[in-house]
Gaussian input, Z-matrix of N, CA and C with variables (Angstrom, degrees):
# hf/3-21g

backbone

0 1
 N
 C     1     B1
 C     2     B2     1     A1
 N     3     B3     2     A2     1     D1
 C     4     B4     3     A3     2     D2
 C     5     B5     4     A4     3     D3
 N     6     B6     5     A5     4     D4
 C     7     B7     6     A6     5     D5
 C     8     B8     7     A7     6     D6
 N     9     B9     8     A8     7     D7
 C    10    B10     9     A9     8     D8
 C    11    B11    10    A10     9     D9
 N    12    B12    11    A11    10    D10
 C    13    B13    12    A12    11    D11
 C    14    B14    13    A13    12    D12
 N    15    B15    14    A14    13    D13
 C    16    B16    15    A15    14    D14
 C    17    B17    16    A16    15    D15
 N    18    B18    17    A17    16    D16
 C    19    B19    18    A18    17    D17
 C    20    B20    19    A19    18    D18
 N    21    B21    20    A20    19    D19
 C    22    B22    21    A21    20    D20
 C    23    B23    22    A22    21    D21
 N    24    B24    23    A23    22    D22
 C    25    B25    24    A24    23    D23
 C    26    B26    25    A25    24    D24
 N    27    B27    26    A26    25    D25
 C    28    B28    27    A27    26    D26
 C    29    B29    28    A28    27    D27
 N    30    B30    29    A29    28    D28
 C    31    B31    30    A30    29    D29
 C    32    B32    31    A31    30    D30
 N    33    B33    32    A32    31    D31
 C    34    B34    33    A33    32    D32
 C    35    B35    34    A34    33    D33
 N    36    B36    35    A35    34    D34
 C    37    B37    36    A36    35    D35
 C    38    B38    37    A37    36    D36
 N    39    B39    38    A38    37    D37
 C    40    B40    39    A39    38    D38
 C    41    B41    40    A40    39    D39
 N    42    B42    41    A41    40    D40
 C    43    B43    42    A42    41    D41
 C    44    B44    43    A43    42    D42
 N    45    B45    44    A44    43    D43
 C    46    B46    45    A45    44    D44
 C    47    B47    46    A46    45    D45
 N    48    B48    47    A47    46    D46
 C    49    B49    48    A48    47    D47
 C    50    B50    49    A49    48    D48
 N    51    B51    50    A50    49    D49
 C    52    B52    51    A51    50    D50
 C    53    B53    52    A52    51    D51
 N    54    B54    53    A53    52    D52
 C    55    B55    54    A54    53    D53
 C    56    B56    55    A55    54    D54
 N    57    B57    56    A56    55    D55
 C    58    B58    57    A57    56    D56
 C    59    B59    58    A58    57    D57
 N    60    B60    59    A59    58    D58
 C    61    B61    60    A60    59    D59
 C    62    B62    61    A61    60    D60
 N    63    B63    62    A62    61    D61
 C    64    B64    63    A63    62    D62
 C    65    B65    64    A64    63    D63
 N    66    B66    65    A65    64    D64
 C    67    B67    66    A66    65    D65
 C    68    B68    67    A67    66    D66
 N    69    B69    68    A68    67    D67
 C    70    B70    69    A69    68    D68
 C    71    B71    70    A70    69    D69
 N    72    B72    71    A71    70    D70
 C    73    B73    72    A72    71    D71
 C    74    B74    73    A73    72    D72
 N    75    B75    74    A74    73    D73
 C    76    B76    75    A75    74    D74
 C    77    B77    76    A76    75    D75
 N    78    B78    77    A77    76    D76
 C    79    B79    78    A78    77    D77
 C    80    B80    79    A79    78    D78
 N    81    B81    80    A80    79    D79
 C    82    B82    81    A81    80    D80
 C    83    B83    82    A82    81    D81
 N    84    B84    83    A83    82    D82
 C    85    B85    84    A84    83    D83
 C    86    B86    85    A85    84    D84
 N    87    B87    86    A86    85    D85
 C    88    B88    87    A87    86    D86
 C    89    B89    88    A88    87    D87
 N    90    B90    89    A89    88    D88
 C    91    B91    90    A90    89    D89
 C    92    B92    91    A91    90    D90
 N    93    B93    92    A92    91    D91
 C    94    B94    93    A93    92    D92
 C    95    B95    94    A94    93    D93
 N    96    B96    95    A95    94    D94
 C    97    B97    96    A96    95    D95
 C    98    B98    97    A97    96    D96
 N    99    B99    98    A98    97    D97
 C   100   B100    99    A99    98    D98
 C   101   B101   100   A100    99    D99
 N   102   B102   101   A101   100   D100
 C   103   B103   102   A102   101   D101
 C   104   B104   103   A103   102   D102
 N   105   B105   104   A104   103   D103
 C   106   B106   105   A105   104   D104
 C   107   B107   106   A106   105   D105
 N   108   B108   107   A107   106   D106
 C   109   B109   108   A108   107   D107
 C   110   B110   109   A109   108   D108
 N   111   B111   110   A110   109   D109
 C   112   B112   111   A111   110   D110
 C   113   B113   112   A112   111   D111
 N   114   B114   113   A113   112   D112
 C   115   B115   114   A114   113   D113
 C   116   B116   115   A115   114   D114
 N   117   B117   116   A116   115   D115
 C   118   B118   117   A117   116   D116
 C   119   B119   118   A118   117   D117
 N   120   B120   119   A119   118   D118
 C   121   B121   120   A120   119   D119
 C   122   B122   121   A121   120   D120
 N   123   B123   122   A122   121   D121
 C   124   B124   123   A123   122   D122
 C   125   B125   124   A124   123   D123
 N   126   B126   125   A125   124   D124
 C   127   B127   126   A126   125   D125
 C   128   B128   127   A127   126   D126
 N   129   B129   128   A128   127   D127
 C   130   B130   129   A129   128   D128
 C   131   B131   130   A130   129   D129
 N   132   B132   131   A131   130   D130
 C   133   B133   132   A132   131   D131
 C   134   B134   133   A133   132   D132
 N   135   B135   134   A134   133   D133
 C   136   B136   135   A135   134   D134
 C   137   B137   136   A136   135   D135
 N   138   B138   137   A137   136   D136
 C   139   B139   138   A138   137   D137
 C   140   B140   139   A139   138   D138
 N   141   B141   140   A140   139   D139
 C   142   B142   141   A141   140   D140
 C   143   B143   142   A142   141   D141
 N   144   B144   143   A143   142   D142
 C   145   B145   144   A144   143   D143
 C   146   B146   145   A145   144   D144
 N   147   B147   146   A146   145   D145
 C   148   B148   147   A147   146   D146
 C   149   B149   148   A148   147   D147
 N   150   B150   149   A149   148   D148
 C   151   B151   150   A150   149   D149
 C   152   B152   151   A151   150   D150
 N   153   B153   152   A152   151   D151
 C   154   B154   153   A153   152   D152
 C   155   B155   154   A154   153   D153
 N   156   B156   155   A155   154   D154
 C   157   B157   156   A156   155   D155
 C   158   B158   157   A157   156   D156
 N   159   B159   158   A158   157   D157
 C   160   B160   159   A159   158   D158
 C   161   B161   160   A160   159   D159
 N   162   B162   161   A161   160   D160
 C   163   B163   162   A162   161   D161
 C   164   B164   163   A163   162   D162
 N   165   B165   164   A164   163   D163
 C   166   B166   165   A165   164   D164
 C   167   B167   166   A166   165   D165
 N   168   B168   167   A167   166   D166
 C   169   B169   168   A168   167   D167
 C   170   B170   169   A169   168   D168
 N   171   B171   170   A170   169   D169
 C   172   B172   171   A171   170   D170
 C   173   B173   172   A172   171   D171
 N   174   B174   173   A173   172   D172
 C   175   B175   174   A174   173   D173
 C   176   B176   175   A175   174   D174
 N   177   B177   176   A176   175   D175
 C   178   B178   177   A177   176   D176
 C   179   B179   178   A178   177   D177
 N   180   B180   179   A179   178   D178
 C   181   B181   180   A180   179   D179
 C   182   B182   181   A181   180   D180
 N   183   B183   182   A182   181   D181
 C   184   B184   183   A183   182   D182
 C   185   B185   184   A184   183   D183
 N   186   B186   185   A185   184   D184
 C   187   B187   186   A186   185   D185
 C   188   B188   187   A187   186   D186
 N   189   B189   188   A188   187   D187
 C   190   B190   189   A189   188   D188
 C   191   B191   190   A190   189   D189
 N   192   B192   191   A191   190   D190
 C   193   B193   192   A192   191   D191
 C   194   B194   193   A193   192   D192
 N   195   B195   194   A194   193   D193
 C   196   B196   195   A195   194   D194
 C   197   B197   196   A196   195   D195
 N   198   B198   197   A197   196   D196
 C   199   B199   198   A198   197   D197
 C   200   B200   199   A199   198   D198
 N   201   B201   200   A200   199   D199
 C   202   B202   201   A201   200   D200
 C   203   B203   202   A202   201   D201
 N   204   B204   203   A203   202   D202
 C   205   B205   204   A204   203   D203
 C   206   B206   205   A205   204   D204
 N   207   B207   206   A206   205   D205
 C   208   B208   207   A207   206   D206
 C   209   B209   208   A208   207   D207
 N   210   B210   209   A209   208   D208
 C   211   B211   210   A210   209   D209
 C   212   B212   211   A211   210   D210
 N   213   B213   212   A212   211   D211
 C   214   B214   213   A213   212   D212
 C   215   B215   214   A214   213   D213
 N   216   B216   215   A215   214   D214
 C   217   B217   216   A216   215   D215
 C   218   B218   217   A217   216   D216
 N   219   B219   218   A218   217   D217
 C   220   B220   219   A219   218   D218
 C   221   B221   220   A220   219   D219
 N   222   B222   221   A221   220   D220
 C   223   B223   222   A222   221   D221
 C   224   B224   223   A223   222   D222
 N   225   B225   224   A224   223   D223
 C   226   B226   225   A225   224   D224
 C   227   B227   226   A226   225   D225
 N   228   B228   227   A227   226   D226
 C   229   B229   228   A228   227   D227
 C   230   B230   229   A229   228   D228
 N   231   B231   230   A230   229   D229
 C   232   B232   231   A231   230   D230
 C   233   B233   232   A232   231   D231
 N   234   B234   233   A233   232   D232
 C   235   B235   234   A234   233   D233
 C   236   B236   235   A235   234   D234
 N   237   B237   236   A236   235   D235
 C   238   B238   237   A237   236   D236
 C   239   B239   238   A238   237   D237
 N   240   B240   239   A239   238   D238
 C   241   B241   240   A240   239   D239
 C   242   B242   241   A241   240   D240
 N   243   B243   242   A242   241   D241
 C   244   B244   243   A243   242   D242
 C   245   B245   244   A244   243   D243
 N   246   B246   245   A245   244   D244
 C   247   B247   246   A246   245   D245
 C   248   B248   247   A247   246   D246
 N   249   B249   248   A248   247   D247
 C   250   B250   249   A249   248   D248
 C   251   B251   250   A250   249   D249
 N   252   B252   251   A251   250   D250
 C   253   B253   252   A252   251   D251
 C   254   B254   253   A253   252   D252
 N   255   B255   254   A254   253   D253
 C   256   B256   255   A255   254   D254
 C   257   B257   256   A256   255   D255
 N   258   B258   257   A257   256   D256
 C   259   B259   258   A258   257   D257
 C   260   B260   259   A259   258   D258

   B1=1.4195
   B2=1.4460
   B3=1.3419
   B4=1.6372
   B5=1.5155
   B6=1.2379
   B7=1.4202
   B8=1.5611
   B9=1.3746
   B10=1.6523
   B11=1.4676
   B12=1.2573
   B13=1.4861
   B14=1.4726
   B15=1.4099
   B16=1.3410
   B17=1.5632
   B18=1.3491
   B19=1.4662
   B20=1.5249
   B21=1.2985
   B22=1.5318
   B23=1.4423
   B24=1.2926
   B25=1.5241
   B26=1.5170
   B27=1.4598
   B28=1.3987
   B29=1.4767
   B30=1.4590
   B31=1.4774
   B32=1.5225
   B33=1.3595
   B34=1.3776
   B35=1.5975
   B36=1.2744
   B37=1.5034
   B38=1.4904
   B39=1.2589
   B40=1.5320
   B41=1.5078
   B42=1.1477
   B43=1.5108
   B44=1.5544
   B45=1.2800
   B46=1.4391
   B47=1.5290
   B48=1.3374
   B49=1.5355
   B50=1.5199
   B51=1.3958
   B52=1.4305
   B53=1.5096
   B54=1.3132
   B55=1.4632
   B56=1.5150
   B57=1.2723
   B58=1.4450
   B59=1.4248
   B60=1.2121
   B61=1.4686
   B62=1.4986
   B63=1.3332
   B64=1.3540
   B65=1.5727
   B66=1.2963
   B67=1.4926
   B68=1.5243
   B69=1.3644
   B70=1.4431
   B71=1.5502
   B72=1.2523
   B73=1.4685
   B74=1.5242
   B75=1.3340
   B76=1.5312
   B77=1.4787
   B78=1.3519
   B79=1.3844
   B80=1.4437
   B81=1.3205
   B82=1.4904
   B83=1.5364
   B84=1.4297
   B85=1.4850
   B86=1.5125
   B87=1.4002
   B88=1.4446
   B89=1.6065
   B90=1.3240
   B91=1.4450
   B92=1.4962
   B93=1.3703
   B94=1.4582
   B95=1.5271
   B96=1.3222
   B97=1.5048
   B98=1.4944
   B99=1.3323
   B100=1.4457
   B101=1.6249
   B102=1.2689
   B103=1.4071
   B104=1.5743
   B105=1.3891
   B106=1.4943
   B107=1.4895
   B108=1.2889
   B109=1.4296
   B110=1.5612
   B111=1.3847
   B112=1.4357
   B113=1.5351
   B114=1.3746
   B115=1.4717
   B116=1.5341
   B117=1.4422
   B118=1.4423
   B119=1.5292
   B120=1.2928
   B121=1.5147
   B122=1.5888
   B123=1.3622
   B124=1.5034
   B125=1.4380
   B126=1.3443
   B127=1.4113
   B128=1.6252
   B129=1.3064
   B130=1.4919
   B131=1.4163
   B132=1.3899
   B133=1.4185
   B134=1.4984
   B135=1.2222
   B136=1.4716
   B137=1.5333
   B138=1.2834
   B139=1.3923
   B140=1.5079
   B141=1.3597
   B142=1.4881
   B143=1.4738
   B144=1.4061
   B145=1.3663
   B146=1.4837
   B147=1.3364
   B148=1.4285
   B149=1.5332
   B150=1.3157
   B151=1.4522
   B152=1.5477
   B153=1.3332
   B154=1.4112
   B155=1.5693
   B156=1.3979
   B157=1.3244
   B158=1.5318
   B159=1.3243
   B160=1.4857
   B161=1.5170
   B162=1.3009
   B163=1.4097
   B164=1.5523
   B165=1.3647
   B166=1.4113
   B167=1.6096
   B168=1.4616
   B169=1.3936
   B170=1.5400
   B171=1.3500
   B172=1.4549
   B173=1.5421
   B174=1.3283
   B175=1.5213
   B176=1.5027
   B177=1.3350
   B178=1.4233
   B179=1.5125
   B180=1.3530
   B181=1.5116
   B182=1.4716
   B183=1.2670
   B184=1.4546
   B185=1.5077
   B186=1.3758
   B187=1.4936
   B188=1.4961
   B189=1.2931
   B190=1.5459
   B191=1.4812
   B192=1.3849
   B193=1.4396
   B194=1.5594
   B195=1.2757
   B196=1.4558
   B197=1.4950
   B198=1.3512
   B199=1.5301
   B200=1.5476
   B201=1.4014
   B202=1.4692
   B203=1.4921
   B204=1.2992
   B205=1.5679
   B206=1.5437
   B207=1.2472
   B208=1.4711
   B209=1.6103
   B210=1.3884
   B211=1.4310
   B212=1.5215
   B213=1.4031
   B214=1.4607
   B215=1.5404
   B216=1.2313
   B217=1.4879
   B218=1.4277
   B219=1.3793
   B220=1.4989
   B221=1.4217
   B222=1.3923
   B223=1.4023
   B224=1.4429
   B225=1.3284
   B226=1.4316
   B227=1.4457
   B228=1.4227
   B229=1.5086
   B230=1.5632
   B231=1.3927
   B232=1.3574
   B233=1.5492
   B234=1.3075
   B235=1.3769
   B236=1.4898
   B237=1.3533
   B238=1.4335
   B239=1.5898
   B240=1.3523
   B241=1.4436
   B242=1.4741
   B243=1.4581
   B244=1.4026
   B245=1.4994
   B246=1.2874
   B247=1.5836
   B248=1.4673
   B249=1.4530
   B250=1.4182
   B251=1.5139
   B252=1.2201
   B253=1.5327
   B254=1.5837
   B255=1.2805
   B256=1.4667
   B257=1.5480
   B258=1.2493
   B259=1.4526
   B260=1.5403
   A1=114.79
   A2=110.29
   A3=116.54
   A4=107.67
   A5=115.21
   A6=121.86
   A7=113.07
   A8=108.63
   A9=113.21
   A10=108.55
   A11=117.00
   A12=127.81
   A13=113.75
   A14=122.24
   A15=120.55
   A16=118.58
   A17=112.64
   A18=115.28
   A19=111.31
   A20=117.09
   A21=117.69
   A22=111.93
   A23=121.13
   A24=120.47
   A25=111.98
   A26=111.45
   A27=113.60
   A28=114.08
   A29=115.57
   A30=122.89
   A31=106.88
   A32=118.59
   A33=126.04
   A34=114.49
   A35=110.41
   A36=122.30
   A37=115.76
   A38=116.57
   A39=121.68
   A40=109.09
   A41=120.44
   A42=128.96
   A43=110.12
   A44=115.92
   A45=126.80
   A46=119.25
   A47=111.38
   A48=115.21
   A49=111.69
   A50=118.05
   A51=115.03
   A52=113.78
   A53=110.62
   A54=116.63
   A55=114.93
   A56=123.58
   A57=128.81
   A58=113.39
   A59=125.09
   A60=130.04
   A61=114.12
   A62=121.78
   A63=121.32
   A64=108.95
   A65=111.19
   A66=115.92
   A67=112.98
   A68=114.71
   A69=118.51
   A70=111.95
   A71=119.36
   A72=121.69
   A73=115.53
   A74=112.48
   A75=117.02
   A76=114.40
   A77=119.07
   A78=127.95
   A79=113.95
   A80=124.25
   A81=130.64
   A82=101.30
   A83=114.73
   A84=120.78
   A85=110.70
   A86=118.47
   A87=120.29
   A88=105.26
   A89=119.33
   A90=121.00
   A91=108.68
   A92=118.29
   A93=126.11
   A94=110.25
   A95=115.64
   A96=122.03
   A97=103.14
   A98=117.55
   A99=121.39
   A100=106.39
   A101=123.07
   A102=125.59
   A103=109.22
   A104=116.04
   A105=117.06
   A106=107.00
   A107=122.02
   A108=123.29
   A109=111.93
   A110=112.97
   A111=113.88
   A112=112.45
   A113=113.84
   A114=117.35
   A115=115.05
   A116=110.95
   A117=118.08
   A118=107.22
   A119=118.75
   A120=123.38
   A121=109.20
   A122=118.67
   A123=120.42
   A124=107.88
   A125=125.47
   A126=126.74
   A127=111.81
   A128=108.31
   A129=116.06
   A130=114.04
   A131=121.91
   A132=126.24
   A133=113.58
   A134=119.45
   A135=121.49
   A136=110.44
   A137=122.06
   A138=128.55
   A139=110.44
   A140=117.02
   A141=118.74
   A142=115.36
   A143=115.73
   A144=121.13
   A145=109.89
   A146=119.35
   A147=121.47
   A148=114.72
   A149=116.66
   A150=122.36
   A151=111.70
   A152=115.10
   A153=118.74
   A154=111.98
   A155=122.19
   A156=125.71
   A157=118.60
   A158=115.59
   A159=122.28
   A160=110.63
   A161=121.45
   A162=127.37
   A163=110.39
   A164=119.43
   A165=121.44
   A166=103.71
   A167=108.70
   A168=116.53
   A169=112.31
   A170=114.08
   A171=116.70
   A172=106.28
   A173=115.69
   A174=119.23
   A175=109.06
   A176=117.43
   A177=122.06
   A178=110.97
   A179=113.05
   A180=115.85
   A181=115.41
   A182=113.04
   A183=124.84
   A184=119.49
   A185=113.00
   A186=121.52
   A187=114.27
   A188=114.95
   A189=119.29
   A190=108.72
   A191=112.94
   A192=125.50
   A193=110.62
   A194=121.79
   A195=128.30
   A196=107.34
   A197=112.70
   A198=123.57
   A199=107.06
   A200=117.92
   A201=117.98
   A202=112.78
   A203=116.37
   A204=115.28
   A205=108.36
   A206=118.02
   A207=120.82
   A208=111.47
   A209=112.42
   A210=118.56
   A211=112.43
   A212=115.24
   A213=119.29
   A214=113.25
   A215=115.45
   A216=120.59
   A217=113.70
   A218=117.68
   A219=119.31
   A220=112.42
   A221=114.54
   A222=122.58
   A223=117.60
   A224=113.60
   A225=120.20
   A226=115.42
   A227=111.86
   A228=116.48
   A229=112.67
   A230=115.56
   A231=117.78
   A232=114.89
   A233=114.30
   A234=124.29
   A235=114.75
   A236=115.22
   A237=122.79
   A238=114.76
   A239=111.89
   A240=118.29
   A241=112.02
   A242=114.71
   A243=122.37
   A244=108.85
   A245=117.23
   A246=124.76
   A247=108.69
   A248=118.28
   A249=119.11
   A250=112.46
   A251=119.65
   A252=125.46
   A253=109.07
   A254=118.76
   A255=119.38
   A256=117.27
   A257=113.06
   A258=120.70
   A259=112.81
   D1=139.49
   D2=-175.77
   D3=-64.13
   D4=151.26
   D5=172.00
   D6=-114.18
   D7=135.42
   D8=-177.10
   D9=-75.99
   D10=137.39
   D11=171.77
   D12=-116.27
   D13=-1.85
   D14=178.64
   D15=-61.68
   D16=159.40
   D17=-177.04
   D18=-73.13
   D19=-20.88
   D20=179.22
   D21=-52.57
   D22=-14.87
   D23=-177.27
   D24=-65.88
   D25=-19.47
   D26=-173.29
   D27=-114.65
   D28=19.93
   D29=172.01
   D30=-62.58
   D31=133.93
   D32=-177.72
   D33=-57.38
   D34=-49.08
   D35=-177.41
   D36=-49.26
   D37=-21.49
   D38=-179.18
   D39=-69.82
   D40=-25.70
   D41=-179.51
   D42=-62.01
   D43=-27.16
   D44=173.99
   D45=-74.73
   D46=-16.75
   D47=-177.10
   D48=-77.06
   D49=153.60
   D50=176.88
   D51=-65.05
   D52=155.83
   D53=176.36
   D54=-72.83
   D55=148.72
   D56=177.92
   D57=-148.30
   D58=97.15
   D59=-177.76
   D60=-102.43
   D61=5.65
   D62=-168.67
   D63=-139.86
   D64=170.72
   D65=172.26
   D66=78.76
   D67=-163.00
   D68=-176.83
   D69=-75.21
   D70=-14.27
   D71=179.25
   D72=-86.14
   D73=-7.59
   D74=178.03
   D75=-49.41
   D76=123.83
   D77=175.64
   D78=64.03
   D79=19.76
   D80=179.98
   D81=-87.64
   D82=140.55
   D83=-179.23
   D84=-68.85
   D85=116.73
   D86=-176.83
   D87=-77.37
   D88=-22.71
   D89=177.16
   D90=-63.06
   D91=-49.79
   D92=174.96
   D93=-53.87
   D94=-45.00
   D95=-176.37
   D96=-62.98
   D97=-52.07
   D98=-174.19
   D99=-56.85
   D100=-48.75
   D101=-172.42
   D102=-64.35
   D103=-35.78
   D104=178.87
   D105=-71.60
   D106=-39.73
   D107=179.26
   D108=-64.96
   D109=-36.61
   D110=179.30
   D111=-67.36
   D112=-39.99
   D113=175.53
   D114=-57.79
   D115=-41.59
   D116=-178.38
   D117=-66.13
   D118=-36.77
   D119=-177.37
   D120=-69.15
   D121=-44.38
   D122=-178.78
   D123=-68.66
   D124=-19.89
   D125=174.07
   D126=-87.58
   D127=-14.01
   D128=-173.28
   D129=61.37
   D130=41.97
   D131=176.78
   D132=-54.61
   D133=134.55
   D134=179.24
   D135=-96.22
   D136=-19.81
   D137=176.34
   D138=-112.65
   D139=112.08
   D140=-178.20
   D141=-103.66
   D142=138.32
   D143=-178.76
   D144=-138.07
   D145=100.78
   D146=-173.28
   D147=-65.24
   D148=-42.01
   D149=179.93
   D150=54.68
   D151=64.37
   D152=-174.84
   D153=-65.22
   D154=-28.30
   D155=175.84
   D156=-60.46
   D157=-18.40
   D158=178.03
   D159=-91.31
   D160=-13.66
   D161=-179.46
   D162=-68.40
   D163=136.71
   D164=173.92
   D165=-72.47
   D166=162.55
   D167=177.74
   D168=-87.34
   D169=155.95
   D170=177.81
   D171=-162.32
   D172=129.52
   D173=170.50
   D174=-122.83
   D175=19.44
   D176=-174.95
   D177=-96.31
   D178=153.05
   D179=170.20
   D180=62.73
   D181=-146.86
   D182=-175.17
   D183=-81.85
   D184=-2.27
   D185=175.61
   D186=-92.69
   D187=-9.87
   D188=-175.64
   D189=-63.02
   D190=126.25
   D191=174.49
   D192=60.16
   D193=33.49
   D194=176.55
   D195=-108.91
   D196=157.17
   D197=-173.32
   D198=-77.31
   D199=115.72
   D200=167.59
   D201=-66.71
   D202=-27.48
   D203=177.29
   D204=-64.37
   D205=-46.12
   D206=-178.39
   D207=-64.76
   D208=-40.08
   D209=176.05
   D210=-58.15
   D211=-49.98
   D212=175.64
   D213=-55.62
   D214=-45.62
   D215=179.54
   D216=-62.87
   D217=-39.78
   D218=174.64
   D219=-63.62
   D220=-46.51
   D221=173.36
   D222=-47.98
   D223=-48.06
   D224=178.30
   D225=-62.09
   D226=-46.19
   D227=177.46
   D228=-61.33
   D229=-38.72
   D230=176.25
   D231=-63.79
   D232=-43.48
   D233=176.28
   D234=-56.61
   D235=-52.22
   D236=171.37
   D237=-48.67
   D238=-51.14
   D239=178.15
   D240=-55.82
   D241=-46.50
   D242=-174.98
   D243=-59.79
   D244=-42.23
   D245=-173.56
   D246=-60.03
   D247=-26.00
   D248=177.32
   D249=-86.69
   D250=-33.77
   D251=-177.84
   D252=-78.58
   D253=-26.04
   D254=-179.60
   D255=-104.99
   D256=38.91
   D257=177.89
   D258=-82.03

């Protein structure tokens, strides 16, 4: 499985996400999940598909043991908000 090397792994706000050390989301990069959610939000997608299996792994920085589900949801919310502000 690919490993994420992006700087988003160190974004401070990931520390606020719930912990998740089990299940399909284990070791998945929350930064990548957030970015995908954000993109879906800016497009205002109405059908969401997280596809955790396609996310690279990461145990580095602030994404370690955090929920990729919550990261995607936060990204989606932030993307939706941004789509209104950037008209």
